[in-house]
HTML snippet that shows the backbone in 3Dmol.js (N, CA, C, O; Angstrom):
<script src="https://3Dmol.org/build/3Dmol-min.js"></script>
<div id="view" style="width:600px;height:400px;position:relative"></div>
<script>
const pdb = `
ATOM      1  N   MET A   1     -25.883 -68.257 -76.079  1.00  0.00           N
ATOM      2  CA  MET A   1     -24.452 -68.423 -76.166  1.00  0.00           C
ATOM      3  C   MET A   1     -23.858 -67.206 -76.883  1.00  0.00           C
ATOM      4  O   MET A   1     -24.329 -66.809 -77.949  1.00  0.00           O
ATOM      5  N   HIS A   2     -22.834 -66.633 -76.289  1.00  0.00           N
ATOM      6  CA  HIS A   2     -22.158 -65.477 -76.874  1.00  0.00           C
ATOM      7  C   HIS A   2     -21.052 -65.936 -77.820  1.00  0.00           C
ATOM      8  O   HIS A   2     -20.155 -66.678 -77.421  1.00  0.00           O
ATOM      9  N   MET A   3     -21.118 -65.503 -79.044  1.00  0.00           N
ATOM     10  CA  MET A   3     -20.087 -65.845 -80.036  1.00  0.00           C
ATOM     11  C   MET A   3     -19.006 -64.765 -79.993  1.00  0.00           C
ATOM     12  O   MET A   3     -19.301 -63.577 -79.869  1.00  0.00           O
ATOM     13  N   ILE A   4     -17.753 -65.203 -80.099  1.00  0.00           N
ATOM     14  CA  ILE A   4     -16.661 -64.238 -80.161  1.00  0.00           C
ATOM     15  C   ILE A   4     -15.981 -64.365 -81.514  1.00  0.00           C
ATOM     16  O   ILE A   4     -16.035 -65.411 -82.162  1.00  0.00           O
ATOM     17  N   SER A   5     -15.354 -63.305 -81.917  1.00  0.00           N
ATOM     18  CA  SER A   5     -14.664 -63.310 -83.203  1.00  0.00           C
ATOM     19  C   SER A   5     -13.337 -64.038 -83.080  1.00  0.00           C
ATOM     20  O   SER A   5     -12.843 -64.287 -81.980  1.00  0.00           O
ATOM     21  N   HIS A   6     -12.774 -64.372 -84.223  1.00  0.00           N
ATOM     22  CA  HIS A   6     -11.454 -65.006 -84.250  1.00  0.00           C
ATOM     23  C   HIS A   6     -10.429 -64.101 -83.572  1.00  0.00           C
ATOM     24  O   HIS A   6      -9.575 -64.575 -82.823  1.00  0.00           O
ATOM     25  N   LYS A   7     -10.518 -62.812 -83.834  1.00  0.00           N
ATOM     26  CA  LYS A   7      -9.573 -61.852 -83.246  1.00  0.00           C
ATOM     27  C   LYS A   7      -9.675 -61.860 -81.720  1.00  0.00           C
ATOM     28  O   LYS A   7      -8.656 -61.860 -81.029  1.00  0.00           O
ATOM     29  N   GLU A   8     -10.888 -61.868 -81.201  1.00  0.00           N
ATOM     30  CA  GLU A   8     -11.084 -61.893 -79.750  1.00  0.00           C
ATOM     31  C   GLU A   8     -10.557 -63.191 -79.148  1.00  0.00           C
ATOM     32  O   GLU A   8      -9.918 -63.183 -78.096  1.00  0.00           O
ATOM     33  N   PHE A   9     -10.832 -64.311 -79.828  1.00  0.00           N
ATOM     34  CA  PHE A   9     -10.349 -65.600 -79.352  1.00  0.00           C
ATOM     35  C   PHE A   9      -8.828 -65.628 -79.310  1.00  0.00           C
ATOM     36  O   PHE A   9      -8.228 -66.087 -78.338  1.00  0.00           O
ATOM     37  N   LYS A  10      -8.216 -65.131 -80.378  1.00  0.00           N
ATOM     38  CA  LYS A  10      -6.747 -65.112 -80.462  1.00  0.00           C
ATOM     39  C   LYS A  10      -6.154 -64.263 -79.341  1.00  0.00           C
ATOM     40  O   LYS A  10      -5.199 -64.679 -78.684  1.00  0.00           O
ATOM     41  N   GLN A  11      -6.713 -63.080 -79.122  1.00  0.00           N
ATOM     42  CA  GLN A  11      -6.209 -62.205 -78.061  1.00  0.00           C
ATOM     43  C   GLN A  11      -6.302 -62.879 -76.700  1.00  0.00           C
ATOM     44  O   GLN A  11      -5.372 -62.791 -75.898  1.00  0.00           O
ATOM     45  N   ALA A  12      -7.406 -63.545 -76.436  1.00  0.00           N
ATOM     46  CA  ALA A  12      -7.588 -64.220 -75.153  1.00  0.00           C
ATOM     47  C   ALA A  12      -6.632 -65.401 -75.020  1.00  0.00           C
ATOM     48  O   ALA A  12      -6.030 -65.600 -73.964  1.00  0.00           O
ATOM     49  N   ALA A  13      -6.492 -66.181 -76.086  1.00  0.00           N
ATOM     50  CA  ALA A  13      -5.624 -67.369 -76.041  1.00  0.00           C
ATOM     51  C   ALA A  13      -4.168 -66.973 -75.830  1.00  0.00           C
ATOM     52  O   ALA A  13      -3.439 -67.648 -75.104  1.00  0.00           O
ATOM     53  N   LEU A  14      -3.743 -65.886 -76.459  1.00  0.00           N
ATOM     54  CA  LEU A  14      -2.339 -65.483 -76.377  1.00  0.00           C
ATOM     55  C   LEU A  14      -1.950 -64.920 -75.008  1.00  0.00           C
ATOM     56  O   LEU A  14      -0.775 -64.649 -74.761  1.00  0.00           O
ATOM     57  N   LYS A  15      -2.917 -64.747 -74.131  1.00  0.00           N
ATOM     58  CA  LYS A  15      -2.600 -64.326 -72.765  1.00  0.00           C
ATOM     59  C   LYS A  15      -1.994 -65.488 -71.971  1.00  0.00           C
ATOM     60  O   LYS A  15      -1.314 -65.272 -70.968  1.00  0.00           O
ATOM     61  N   ASN A  16      -2.241 -66.704 -72.420  1.00  0.00           N
ATOM     62  CA  ASN A  16      -1.661 -67.894 -71.806  1.00  0.00           C
ATOM     63  C   ASN A  16      -0.199 -67.989 -72.262  1.00  0.00           C
ATOM     64  O   ASN A  16       0.073 -68.010 -73.463  1.00  0.00           O
ATOM     65  N   LYS A  17       0.740 -68.046 -71.312  1.00  0.00           N
ATOM     66  CA  LYS A  17       2.170 -68.021 -71.643  1.00  0.00           C
ATOM     67  C   LYS A  17       2.589 -69.185 -72.536  1.00  0.00           C
ATOM     68  O   LYS A  17       3.394 -68.998 -73.448  1.00  0.00           O
ATOM     69  N   GLU A  18       2.064 -70.374 -72.292  1.00  0.00           N
ATOM     70  CA  GLU A  18       2.436 -71.542 -73.104  1.00  0.00           C
ATOM     71  C   GLU A  18       1.894 -71.424 -74.522  1.00  0.00           C
ATOM     72  O   GLU A  18       2.583 -71.760 -75.485  1.00  0.00           O
ATOM     73  N   VAL A  19       0.670 -70.951 -74.649  1.00  0.00           N
ATOM     74  CA  VAL A  19       0.088 -70.736 -75.977  1.00  0.00           C
ATOM     75  C   VAL A  19       0.901 -69.685 -76.724  1.00  0.00           C
ATOM     76  O   VAL A  19       1.187 -69.848 -77.911  1.00  0.00           O
ATOM     77  N   ARG A  20       1.273 -68.613 -76.039  1.00  0.00           N
ATOM     78  CA  ARG A  20       2.076 -67.536 -76.654  1.00  0.00           C
ATOM     79  C   ARG A  20       3.423 -68.078 -77.121  1.00  0.00           C
ATOM     80  O   ARG A  20       3.876 -67.747 -78.216  1.00  0.00           O
ATOM     81  N   ARG A  21       4.065 -68.905 -76.303  1.00  0.00           N
ATOM     82  CA  ARG A  21       5.379 -69.462 -76.672  1.00  0.00           C
ATOM     83  C   ARG A  21       5.262 -70.318 -77.931  1.00  0.00           C
ATOM     84  O   ARG A  21       6.059 -70.179 -78.859  1.00  0.00           O
ATOM     85  N   LEU A  22       4.271 -71.200 -77.957  1.00  0.00           N
ATOM     86  CA  LEU A  22       4.084 -72.065 -79.121  1.00  0.00           C
ATOM     87  C   LEU A  22       3.714 -71.257 -80.361  1.00  0.00           C
ATOM     88  O   LEU A  22       4.186 -71.551 -81.460  1.00  0.00           O
ATOM     89  N   TYR A  23       2.883 -70.252 -80.188  1.00  0.00           N
ATOM     90  CA  TYR A  23       2.494 -69.369 -81.302  1.00  0.00           C
ATOM     91  C   TYR A  23       3.725 -68.667 -81.867  1.00  0.00           C
ATOM     92  O   TYR A  23       3.892 -68.590 -83.085  1.00  0.00           O
ATOM     93  N   ASP A  24       4.575 -68.162 -81.001  1.00  0.00           N
ATOM     94  CA  ASP A  24       5.785 -67.468 -81.455  1.00  0.00           C
ATOM     95  C   ASP A  24       6.743 -68.410 -82.178  1.00  0.00           C
ATOM     96  O   ASP A  24       7.395 -68.011 -83.143  1.00  0.00           O
ATOM     97  N   GLU A  25       6.830 -69.656 -81.717  1.00  0.00           N
ATOM     98  CA  GLU A  25       7.702 -70.641 -82.369  1.00  0.00           C
ATOM     99  C   GLU A  25       7.243 -70.951 -83.786  1.00  0.00           C
ATOM    100  O   GLU A  25       8.069 -71.150 -84.678  1.00  0.00           O
ATOM    101  N   LEU A  26       5.937 -70.993 -83.998  1.00  0.00           N
ATOM    102  CA  LEU A  26       5.394 -71.337 -85.314  1.00  0.00           C
ATOM    103  C   LEU A  26       5.310 -70.145 -86.258  1.00  0.00           C
ATOM    104  O   LEU A  26       5.097 -70.324 -87.457  1.00  0.00           O
ATOM    105  N   GLY A  27       5.471 -68.954 -85.746  1.00  0.00           N
ATOM    106  CA  GLY A  27       5.341 -67.748 -86.556  1.00  0.00           C
ATOM    107  C   GLY A  27       6.161 -67.751 -87.834  1.00  0.00           C
ATOM    108  O   GLY A  27       5.601 -67.528 -88.907  1.00  0.00           O
ATOM    109  N   PRO A  28       7.466 -67.994 -87.766  1.00  0.00           N
ATOM    110  CA  PRO A  28       8.273 -67.976 -88.991  1.00  0.00           C
ATOM    111  C   PRO A  28       7.825 -69.011 -90.025  1.00  0.00           C
ATOM    112  O   PRO A  28       7.852 -68.740 -91.225  1.00  0.00           O
ATOM    113  N   GLU A  29       7.416 -70.188 -89.566  1.00  0.00           N
ATOM    114  CA  GLU A  29       6.952 -71.229 -90.491  1.00  0.00           C
ATOM    115  C   GLU A  29       5.732 -70.745 -91.273  1.00  0.00           C
ATOM    116  O   GLU A  29       5.657 -70.910 -92.490  1.00  0.00           O
ATOM    117  N   TYR A  30       4.785 -70.150 -90.565  1.00  0.00           N
ATOM    118  CA  TYR A  30       3.568 -69.687 -91.230  1.00  0.00           C
ATOM    119  C   TYR A  30       3.812 -68.448 -92.082  1.00  0.00           C
ATOM    120  O   TYR A  30       3.086 -68.220 -93.050  1.00  0.00           O
ATOM    121  N   GLU A  31       4.799 -67.655 -91.751  1.00  0.00           N
ATOM    122  CA  GLU A  31       5.159 -66.521 -92.600  1.00  0.00           C
ATOM    123  C   GLU A  31       5.668 -67.005 -93.948  1.00  0.00           C
ATOM    124  O   GLU A  31       5.305 -66.453 -94.987  1.00  0.00           O
ATOM    125  N   VAL A  32       6.511 -68.036 -93.936  1.00  0.00           N
ATOM    126  CA  VAL A  32       7.040 -68.604 -95.184  1.00  0.00           C
ATOM    127  C   VAL A  32       5.898 -69.187 -96.011  1.00  0.00           C
ATOM    128  O   VAL A  32       5.819 -68.952 -97.216  1.00  0.00           O
ATOM    129  N   ILE A  33       5.021 -69.941 -95.367  1.00  0.00           N
ATOM    130  CA  ILE A  33       3.892 -70.538 -96.084  1.00  0.00           C
ATOM    131  C   ILE A  33       3.029 -69.436 -96.698  1.00  0.00           C
ATOM    132  O   ILE A  33       2.654 -69.529 -97.867  1.00  0.00           O
ATOM    133  N   SER A  34       2.713 -68.403 -95.931  1.00  0.00           N
ATOM    134  CA  SER A  34       1.882 -67.304 -96.439  1.00  0.00           C
ATOM    135  C   SER A  34       2.543 -66.602 -97.623  1.00  0.00           C
ATOM    136  O   SER A  34       1.879 -66.281 -98.609  1.00  0.00           O
ATOM    137  N   LEU A  35       3.835 -66.368 -97.525  1.00  0.00           N
ATOM    138  CA  LEU A  35       4.562 -65.722 -98.612  1.00  0.00           C
ATOM    139  C   LEU A  35       4.490 -66.556 -99.888  1.00  0.00           C
ATOM    140  O   LEU A  35       4.255 -66.019-100.971  1.00  0.00           O
ATOM    141  N   LEU A  36       4.689 -67.853 -99.763  1.00  0.00           N
ATOM    142  CA  LEU A  36       4.669 -68.705-100.947  1.00  0.00           C
ATOM    143  C   LEU A  36       3.261 -68.852-101.527  1.00  0.00           C
ATOM    144  O   LEU A  36       3.112 -68.950-102.744  1.00  0.00           O
ATOM    145  N   ILE A  37       2.234 -68.870-100.688  1.00  0.00           N
ATOM    146  CA  ILE A  37       0.857 -68.893-101.187  1.00  0.00           C
ATOM    147  C   ILE A  37       0.565 -67.602-101.945  1.00  0.00           C
ATOM    148  O   ILE A  37      -0.006 -67.635-103.035  1.00  0.00           O
ATOM    149  N   ARG A  38       0.962 -66.452-101.364  1.00  0.00           N
ATOM    150  CA  ARG A  38       0.741 -65.168-102.047  1.00  0.00           C
ATOM    151  C   ARG A  38       1.455 -65.135-103.397  1.00  0.00           C
ATOM    152  O   ARG A  38       0.897 -64.666-104.389  1.00  0.00           O
ATOM    153  N   THR A  39       2.695 -65.636-103.427  1.00  0.00           N
ATOM    154  CA  THR A  39       3.452 -65.652-104.672  1.00  0.00           C
ATOM    155  C   THR A  39       2.767 -66.531-105.707  1.00  0.00           C
ATOM    156  O   THR A  39       2.649 -66.142-106.869  1.00  0.00           O
ATOM    157  N   ARG A  40       2.318 -67.704-105.301  1.00  0.00           N
ATOM    158  CA  ARG A  40       1.605 -68.597-106.225  1.00  0.00           C
ATOM    159  C   ARG A  40       0.346 -67.924-106.755  1.00  0.00           C
ATOM    160  O   ARG A  40       0.061 -67.995-107.950  1.00  0.00           O
ATOM    161  N   ASN A  41      -0.407 -67.273-105.874  1.00  0.00           N
ATOM    162  CA  ASN A  41      -1.633 -66.592-106.291  1.00  0.00           C
ATOM    163  C   ASN A  41      -1.349 -65.411-107.216  1.00  0.00           C
ATOM    164  O   ASN A  41      -2.083 -65.186-108.179  1.00  0.00           O
ATOM    165  N   GLN A  42      -0.288 -64.655-106.931  1.00  0.00           N
ATOM    166  CA  GLN A  42       0.075 -63.523-107.789  1.00  0.00           C
ATOM    167  C   GLN A  42       0.429 -63.983-109.197  1.00  0.00           C
ATOM    168  O   GLN A  42       0.231 -63.251-110.167  1.00  0.00           O
ATOM    169  N   LYS A  43       0.946 -65.181-109.301  1.00  0.00           N
ATOM    170  CA  LYS A  43       1.303 -65.746-110.605  1.00  0.00           C
ATOM    171  C   LYS A  43       0.129 -66.504-111.232  1.00  0.00           C
ATOM    172  O   LYS A  43       0.273 -67.145-112.273  1.00  0.00           O
ATOM    173  N   ASN A  44      -1.034 -66.416-110.579  1.00  0.00           N
ATOM    174  CA  ASN A  44      -2.255 -67.069-111.054  1.00  0.00           C
ATOM    175  C   ASN A  44      -2.043 -68.559-111.328  1.00  0.00           C
ATOM    176  O   ASN A  44      -2.515 -69.095-112.331  1.00  0.00           O
ATOM    177  N   MET A  45      -1.330 -69.207-110.422  1.00  0.00           N
ATOM    178  CA  MET A  45      -1.077 -70.638-110.548  1.00  0.00           C
ATOM    179  C   MET A  45      -1.944 -71.403-109.559  1.00  0.00           C
ATOM    180  O   MET A  45      -2.082 -71.011-108.400  1.00  0.00           O
ATOM    181  N   SER A  46      -2.517 -72.483-110.028  1.00  0.00           N
ATOM    182  CA  SER A  46      -3.242 -73.371-109.117  1.00  0.00           C
ATOM    183  C   SER A  46      -2.228 -74.271-108.421  1.00  0.00           C
ATOM    184  O   SER A  46      -1.068 -74.352-108.825  1.00  0.00           O
ATOM    185  N   GLN A  47      -2.678 -74.934-107.386  1.00  0.00           N
ATOM    186  CA  GLN A  47      -1.800 -75.900-106.721  1.00  0.00           C
ATOM    187  C   GLN A  47      -1.380 -76.994-107.698  1.00  0.00           C
ATOM    188  O   GLN A  47      -0.233 -77.440-107.687  1.00  0.00           O
ATOM    189  N   ALA A  48      -2.312 -77.417-108.535  1.00  0.00           N
ATOM    190  CA  ALA A  48      -2.015 -78.483-109.510  1.00  0.00           C
ATOM    191  C   ALA A  48      -0.957 -78.019-110.511  1.00  0.00           C
ATOM    192  O   ALA A  48      -0.057 -78.783-110.858  1.00  0.00           O
ATOM    193  N   GLU A  49      -1.060 -76.777-110.976  1.00  0.00           N
ATOM    194  CA  GLU A  49      -0.068 -76.253-111.931  1.00  0.00           C
ATOM    195  C   GLU A  49       1.306 -76.160-111.284  1.00  0.00           C
ATOM    196  O   GLU A  49       2.314 -76.509-111.900  1.00  0.00           O
ATOM    197  N   LEU A  50       1.345 -75.694-110.058  1.00  0.00           N
ATOM    198  CA  LEU A  50       2.616 -75.596-109.340  1.00  0.00           C
ATOM    199  C   LEU A  50       3.206 -76.979-109.126  1.00  0.00           C
ATOM    200  O   LEU A  50       4.404 -77.183-109.326  1.00  0.00           O
ATOM    201  N   ALA A  51       2.382 -77.920-108.726  1.00  0.00           N
ATOM    202  CA  ALA A  51       2.855 -79.285-108.498  1.00  0.00           C
ATOM    203  C   ALA A  51       3.452 -79.871-109.776  1.00  0.00           C
ATOM    204  O   ALA A  51       4.500 -80.516-109.736  1.00  0.00           O
ATOM    205  N   LYS A  52       2.791 -79.649-110.899  1.00  0.00           N
ATOM    206  CA  LYS A  52       3.286 -80.171-112.175  1.00  0.00           C
ATOM    207  C   LYS A  52       4.657 -79.588-112.500  1.00  0.00           C
ATOM    208  O   LYS A  52       5.558 -80.309-112.930  1.00  0.00           O
ATOM    209  N   LYS A  53       4.815 -78.274-112.292  1.00  0.00           N
ATOM    210  CA  LYS A  53       6.113 -77.635-112.543  1.00  0.00           C
ATOM    211  C   LYS A  53       7.207 -78.166-111.630  1.00  0.00           C
ATOM    212  O   LYS A  53       8.381 -78.187-111.999  1.00  0.00           O
ATOM    213  N   MET A  54       6.812 -78.594-110.430  1.00  0.00           N
ATOM    214  CA  MET A  54       7.775 -79.109-109.458  1.00  0.00           C
ATOM    215  C   MET A  54       8.032 -80.601-109.616  1.00  0.00           C
ATOM    216  O   MET A  54       8.993 -81.132-109.060  1.00  0.00           O
ATOM    217  N   GLY A  55       7.171 -81.276-110.375  1.00  0.00           N
ATOM    218  CA  GLY A  55       7.302 -82.716-110.503  1.00  0.00           C
ATOM    219  C   GLY A  55       6.806 -83.452-109.271  1.00  0.00           C
ATOM    220  O   GLY A  55       7.354 -84.486-108.889  1.00  0.00           O
ATOM    221  N   THR A  56       5.767 -82.912-108.654  1.00  0.00           N
ATOM    222  CA  THR A  56       5.189 -83.537-107.463  1.00  0.00           C
ATOM    223  C   THR A  56       3.682 -83.590-107.617  1.00  0.00           C
ATOM    224  O   THR A  56       3.161 -83.271-108.686  1.00  0.00           O
ATOM    225  N   LYS A  57       2.977 -83.985-106.580  1.00  0.00           N
ATOM    226  CA  LYS A  57       1.519 -84.082-106.615  1.00  0.00           C
ATOM    227  C   LYS A  57       0.886 -82.847-105.999  1.00  0.00           C
ATOM    228  O   LYS A  57       1.477 -82.192-105.140  1.00  0.00           O
ATOM    229  N   GLN A  58      -0.312 -82.540-106.443  1.00  0.00           N
ATOM    230  CA  GLN A  58      -1.062 -81.410-105.898  1.00  0.00           C
ATOM    231  C   GLN A  58      -1.278 -81.586-104.405  1.00  0.00           C
ATOM    232  O   GLN A  58      -1.287 -80.604-103.662  1.00  0.00           O
ATOM    233  N   SER A  59      -1.453 -82.814-103.956  1.00  0.00           N
ATOM    234  CA  SER A  59      -1.683 -83.055-102.531  1.00  0.00           C
ATOM    235  C   SER A  59      -0.480 -82.628-101.685  1.00  0.00           C
ATOM    236  O   SER A  59      -0.651 -82.223-100.535  1.00  0.00           O
ATOM    237  N   ALA A  60       0.732 -82.714-102.240  1.00  0.00           N
ATOM    238  CA  ALA A  60       1.929 -82.270-101.507  1.00  0.00           C
ATOM    239  C   ALA A  60       1.894 -80.759-101.317  1.00  0.00           C
ATOM    240  O   ALA A  60       2.265 -80.251-100.258  1.00  0.00           O
ATOM    241  N   ILE A  61       1.446 -80.042-102.350  1.00  0.00           N
ATOM    242  CA  ILE A  61       1.335 -78.576-102.250  1.00  0.00           C
ATOM    243  C   ILE A  61       0.257 -78.223-101.232  1.00  0.00           C
ATOM    244  O   ILE A  61       0.450 -77.324-100.414  1.00  0.00           O
ATOM    245  N   SER A  62      -0.862 -78.913-101.276  1.00  0.00           N
ATOM    246  CA  SER A  62      -1.949 -78.663-100.338  1.00  0.00           C
ATOM    247  C   SER A  62      -1.506 -78.898 -98.897  1.00  0.00           C
ATOM    248  O   SER A  62      -1.789 -78.086 -98.016  1.00  0.00           O
ATOM    249  N   ARG A  63      -0.815 -80.002 -98.662  1.00  0.00           N
ATOM    250  CA  ARG A  63      -0.336 -80.293 -97.297  1.00  0.00           C
ATOM    251  C   ARG A  63       0.658 -79.227 -96.835  1.00  0.00           C
ATOM    252  O   ARG A  63       0.616 -78.797 -95.682  1.00  0.00           O
ATOM    253  N   PHE A  64       1.553 -78.801 -97.731  1.00  0.00           N
ATOM    254  CA  PHE A  64       2.511 -77.752 -97.385  1.00  0.00           C
ATOM    255  C   PHE A  64       1.780 -76.465 -97.016  1.00  0.00           C
ATOM    256  O   PHE A  64       2.064 -75.854 -95.987  1.00  0.00           O
ATOM    257  N   GLU A  65       0.831 -76.058 -97.870  1.00  0.00           N
ATOM    258  CA  GLU A  65       0.126 -74.801 -97.635  1.00  0.00           C
ATOM    259  C   GLU A  65      -0.752 -74.837 -96.388  1.00  0.00           C
ATOM    260  O   GLU A  65      -1.030 -73.792 -95.800  1.00  0.00           O
ATOM    261  N   SER A  66      -1.186 -76.011 -95.984  1.00  0.00           N
ATOM    262  CA  SER A  66      -2.008 -76.115 -94.775  1.00  0.00           C
ATOM    263  C   SER A  66      -1.164 -76.253 -93.513  1.00  0.00           C
ATOM    264  O   SER A  66      -1.688 -76.214 -92.400  1.00  0.00           O
ATOM    265  N   GLY A  67       0.161 -76.418 -93.696  1.00  0.00           N
ATOM    266  CA  GLY A  67       1.055 -76.520 -92.546  1.00  0.00           C
ATOM    267  C   GLY A  67       1.157 -77.918 -91.976  1.00  0.00           C
ATOM    268  O   GLY A  67       1.676 -78.098 -90.874  1.00  0.00           O
ATOM    269  N   THR A  68       0.669 -78.923 -92.710  1.00  0.00           N
ATOM    270  CA  THR A  68       0.719 -80.289 -92.196  1.00  0.00           C
ATOM    271  C   THR A  68       1.858 -81.101 -92.801  1.00  0.00           C
ATOM    272  O   THR A  68       2.003 -82.287 -92.504  1.00  0.00           O
ATOM    273  N   TYR A  69       2.655 -80.476 -93.638  1.00  0.00           N
ATOM    274  CA  TYR A  69       3.783 -81.150 -94.278  1.00  0.00           C
ATOM    275  C   TYR A  69       5.045 -80.366 -93.953  1.00  0.00           C
ATOM    276  O   TYR A  69       5.069 -79.145 -94.110  1.00  0.00           O
ATOM    277  N   HIS A  70       6.066 -81.031 -93.514  1.00  0.00           N
ATOM    278  CA  HIS A  70       7.318 -80.366 -93.176  1.00  0.00           C
ATOM    279  C   HIS A  70       8.335 -80.681 -94.271  1.00  0.00           C
ATOM    280  O   HIS A  70       8.977 -81.731 -94.256  1.00  0.00           O
ATOM    281  N   PRO A  71       8.469 -79.758 -95.215  1.00  0.00           N
ATOM    282  CA  PRO A  71       9.284 -80.016 -96.402  1.00  0.00           C
ATOM    283  C   PRO A  71      10.787 -80.001 -96.135  1.00  0.00           C
ATOM    284  O   PRO A  71      11.271 -79.458 -95.142  1.00  0.00           O
ATOM    285  N   THR A  72      11.487 -80.615 -97.058  1.00  0.00           N
ATOM    286  CA  THR A  72      12.943 -80.593 -97.036  1.00  0.00           C
ATOM    287  C   THR A  72      13.419 -79.328 -97.738  1.00  0.00           C
ATOM    288  O   THR A  72      12.631 -78.616 -98.359  1.00  0.00           O
ATOM    289  N   MET A  73      14.699 -79.061 -97.635  1.00  0.00           N
ATOM    290  CA  MET A  73      15.267 -77.914 -98.354  1.00  0.00           C
ATOM    291  C   MET A  73      15.141 -78.121 -99.867  1.00  0.00           C
ATOM    292  O   MET A  73      14.933 -77.160-100.609  1.00  0.00           O
ATOM    293  N   VAL A  74      15.265 -79.362-100.323  1.00  0.00           N
ATOM    294  CA  VAL A  74      15.102 -79.656-101.748  1.00  0.00           C
ATOM    295  C   VAL A  74      13.714 -79.229-102.208  1.00  0.00           C
ATOM    296  O   VAL A  74      13.565 -78.638-103.277  1.00  0.00           O
ATOM    297  N   PHE A  75      12.695 -79.528-101.399  1.00  0.00           N
ATOM    298  CA  PHE A  75      11.328 -79.116-101.729  1.00  0.00           C
ATOM    299  C   PHE A  75      11.263 -77.601-101.862  1.00  0.00           C
ATOM    300  O   PHE A  75      10.674 -77.090-102.815  1.00  0.00           O
ATOM    301  N   PHE A  76      11.861 -76.874-100.918  1.00  0.00           N
ATOM    302  CA  PHE A  76      11.840 -75.406-100.967  1.00  0.00           C
ATOM    303  C   PHE A  76      12.537 -74.878-102.220  1.00  0.00           C
ATOM    304  O   PHE A  76      12.038 -73.951-102.859  1.00  0.00           O
ATOM    305  N   TYR A  77      13.678 -75.455-102.574  1.00  0.00           N
ATOM    306  CA  TYR A  77      14.385 -75.005-103.773  1.00  0.00           C
ATOM    307  C   TYR A  77      13.564 -75.289-105.028  1.00  0.00           C
ATOM    308  O   TYR A  77      13.505 -74.450-105.927  1.00  0.00           O
ATOM    309  N   ARG A  78      12.935 -76.453-105.101  1.00  0.00           N
ATOM    310  CA  ARG A  78      12.100 -76.773-106.257  1.00  0.00           C
ATOM    311  C   ARG A  78      10.881 -75.857-106.309  1.00  0.00           C
ATOM    312  O   ARG A  78      10.456 -75.444-107.388  1.00  0.00           O
ATOM    313  N   LEU A  79      10.327 -75.543-105.158  1.00  0.00           N
ATOM    314  CA  LEU A  79       9.179 -74.645-105.073  1.00  0.00           C
ATOM    315  C   LEU A  79       9.553 -73.249-105.552  1.00  0.00           C
ATOM    316  O   LEU A  79       8.847 -72.655-106.367  1.00  0.00           O
ATOM    317  N   ALA A  80      10.656 -72.732-105.047  1.00  0.00           N
ATOM    318  CA  ALA A  80      11.111 -71.405-105.461  1.00  0.00           C
ATOM    319  C   ALA A  80      11.375 -71.371-106.964  1.00  0.00           C
ATOM    320  O   ALA A  80      10.974 -70.427-107.645  1.00  0.00           O
ATOM    321  N   ASN A  81      12.043 -72.387-107.476  1.00  0.00           N
ATOM    322  CA  ASN A  81      12.343 -72.450-108.905  1.00  0.00           C
ATOM    323  C   ASN A  81      11.055 -72.463-109.734  1.00  0.00           C
ATOM    324  O   ASN A  81      10.958 -71.755-110.736  1.00  0.00           O
ATOM    325  N   ALA A  82      10.076 -73.254-109.326  1.00  0.00           N
ATOM    326  CA  ALA A  82       8.810 -73.338-110.054  1.00  0.00           C
ATOM    327  C   ALA A  82       8.043 -72.021-110.030  1.00  0.00           C
ATOM    328  O   ALA A  82       7.278 -71.723-110.948  1.00  0.00           O
ATOM    329  N   LEU A  83       8.253 -71.232-108.970  1.00  0.00           N
ATOM    330  CA  LEU A  83       7.599 -69.916-108.857  1.00  0.00           C
ATOM    331  C   LEU A  83       8.417 -68.809-109.492  1.00  0.00           C
ATOM    332  O   LEU A  83       7.990 -67.654-109.512  1.00  0.00           O
ATOM    333  N   GLY A  84       9.602 -69.151-110.019  1.00  0.00           N
ATOM    334  CA  GLY A  84      10.467 -68.131-110.602  1.00  0.00           C
ATOM    335  C   GLY A  84      11.055 -67.213-109.553  1.00  0.00           C
ATOM    336  O   GLY A  84      11.329 -66.043-109.822  1.00  0.00           O
ATOM    337  N   ALA A  85      11.248 -67.742-108.363  1.00  0.00           N
ATOM    338  CA  ALA A  85      11.769 -66.954-107.238  1.00  0.00           C
ATOM    339  C   ALA A  85      13.131 -67.517-106.827  1.00  0.00           C
ATOM    340  O   ALA A  85      13.533 -68.596-107.262  1.00  0.00           O
ATOM    341  N   LYS A  86      13.815 -66.775-105.997  1.00  0.00           N
ATOM    342  CA  LYS A  86      15.092 -67.224-105.458  1.00  0.00           C
ATOM    343  C   LYS A  86      14.911 -67.498-103.973  1.00  0.00           C
ATOM    344  O   LYS A  86      14.226 -66.759-103.266  1.00  0.00           O
ATOM    345  N   LEU A  87      15.532 -68.560-103.523  1.00  0.00           N
ATOM    346  CA  LEU A  87      15.478 -68.907-102.110  1.00  0.00           C
ATOM    347  C   LEU A  87      16.808 -68.525-101.483  1.00  0.00           C
ATOM    348  O   LEU A  87      17.871 -68.958-101.927  1.00  0.00           O
ATOM    349  N   LYS A  88      16.728 -67.713-100.451  1.00  0.00           N
ATOM    350  CA  LYS A  88      17.940 -67.273 -99.757  1.00  0.00           C
ATOM    351  C   LYS A  88      17.774 -67.624 -98.283  1.00  0.00           C
ATOM    352  O   LYS A  88      16.813 -67.214 -97.632  1.00  0.00           O
ATOM    353  N   VAL A  89      18.726 -68.387 -97.778  1.00  0.00           N
ATOM    354  CA  VAL A  89      18.685 -68.796 -96.376  1.00  0.00           C
ATOM    355  C   VAL A  89      19.781 -68.055 -95.650  1.00  0.00           C
ATOM    356  O   VAL A  89      20.935 -68.063 -96.077  1.00  0.00           O
ATOM    357  N   THR A  90      19.425 -67.414 -94.554  1.00  0.00           N
ATOM    358  CA  THR A  90      20.418 -66.726 -93.732  1.00  0.00           C
ATOM    359  C   THR A  90      20.299 -67.232 -92.311  1.00  0.00           C
ATOM    360  O   THR A  90      19.216 -67.579 -91.841  1.00  0.00           O
ATOM    361  N   VAL A  91      21.408 -67.265 -91.656  1.00  0.00           N
ATOM    362  CA  VAL A  91      21.444 -67.666 -90.254  1.00  0.00           C
ATOM    363  C   VAL A  91      22.023 -66.504 -89.473  1.00  0.00           C
ATOM    364  O   VAL A  91      23.074 -65.962 -89.815  1.00  0.00           O
ATOM    365  N   SER A  92      21.324 -66.137 -88.432  1.00  0.00           N
ATOM    366  CA  SER A  92      21.850 -65.005 -87.625  1.00  0.00           C
ATOM    367  C   SER A  92      21.889 -65.360 -86.174  1.00  0.00           C
ATOM    368  O   SER A  92      22.298 -64.543 -85.349  1.00  0.00           O
TER     369      SER A  92
END
`;
const viewer = $3Dmol.createViewer("view");
viewer.addModel(pdb, "pdb");
viewer.setStyle({}, {cartoon: {color: "spectrum"}});
viewer.zoomTo();
viewer.render();
</script>
């Protein structure tokens, strides 16, 4: 059996128009998640520490970071505040 790398699999999968469309739709969501994970890591905060600062459970942070939780704007504002960041929403 020939094993392929994640990069090769992704390139092949994205040739499918429906897969590409869905991937593009999810892109901004995962960019936000990645940015917030990087910010949390740069501040040397664990998920549990962040959750405590937000007044929520560590499992909520874990679900958010894994992309299985669709947070409210209130969650985003509390998250930004706990990270010492500002949340700016723009519509174009």
